[in-house]
N, C-alpha and C positions, 0 to 999 in steps of 0.2 A: 524436494522435501516439502510437504504441505503442513507445516506446523501452524497451530492456532495460537496467535500471540496472546490471547486472553487466558490461555492455560499454560503458557510457558513463562518461566522467569529467567529468560536469557539476558535481561538487562538491555535489550536493544534500545537505542535512542529513538528510533523511528522504524516502524514496520509498514511496508507497502504490500497491499494485496492487489494483484492484477487479475481481473476476470476477463478472459479472452476466449477466442474460438480459433480453430486451426485455419480457417479460410479468411481470416481478417487481416488485411494489409495494415490497417491502422493499429492493430494490436502489436505488430512487429515494430512499428515506429515508437509506440509507447514503451515497449520492452527495452528498446535501445536507450530512450531517454531515462528510464528508471535505472538501467544499468550504469549510466553515466553518474547519476546521483549517488548510487551505491559506492562509486569510486571517490566521490567528493565528500561524503558524509560518513565518517567512521561510526561503526556500530549499527548502521542501518541494515535492514534485511528486506528481502522480497520473497513473497510466495505467489506463485501463479496458479490459477484455477481455470481449467477448461470448462466452460458452462455446459457443454454437451456431456462431459464426463462427470460433472457434479451439479446437476440441475437443482437439487434440493438446497444446496448451500446458496447458489445464486438466487433462487426464489426467496429463501429466508432473509436475504440481505437486500431484496428488492432490486436486483440487477436486471435491467431491462434491455441494455445495449452493451455491445462490446466495442472497444475496450472500456471498462470501468475500473478506475483505480481508487482504492480506499486507503487513506493514510491514517495510521494509528500511532498513538503515543506509546511510551514504554510500558504503560499499564494495559494496553490493548484497546483503549477507548478510541472510537472513530473521531478524528479531528477534522478531516476534510474528505471530499469525494469528488472525483472528476470523471466525466463521461466524455469519450472522444480522446484525441491525442493532446495531452497537456504539453505546454512548452517547458523547457528546462527552468526558466525563471518561475513559472507557476508552481512547479514541483518544489523548488527550493523555498518559496514562500510558505507553502503548506508544511514543509519540513521544519521550518523555523517555528511555525505555529504549534506543531506537535511537540517540539522541544520545550516551548514556553509552557505547555500544558503539564509538563512533568513537575511534580512537587519538588521543592528545594530540599536540600539535605537538612537545613535548619528546621524545617517544618515536620520532619520525620520523628 
């Protein structure tokens, strides 16, 4: 599924977008790390885009290398971006930052 988090209201705590290519070994490593985070962080989601299959999307987001991971908050705003293989701790820190970016219920 290739949902655009900025147009869906699924309430995901954090959304990861992985821009990859089929021949990229580092992309496989990044996918495994992100899948581990999905297990650890309830409500998080992942959408993967093949840059060869969707070059316009990649270009519009200034994706120059694979893998590139964009981390978005629940409202779809980009909070962090990583090029290359991020470590699990790096992803978890970015996840915490995305959660902090969410407005509190009292502010609504």
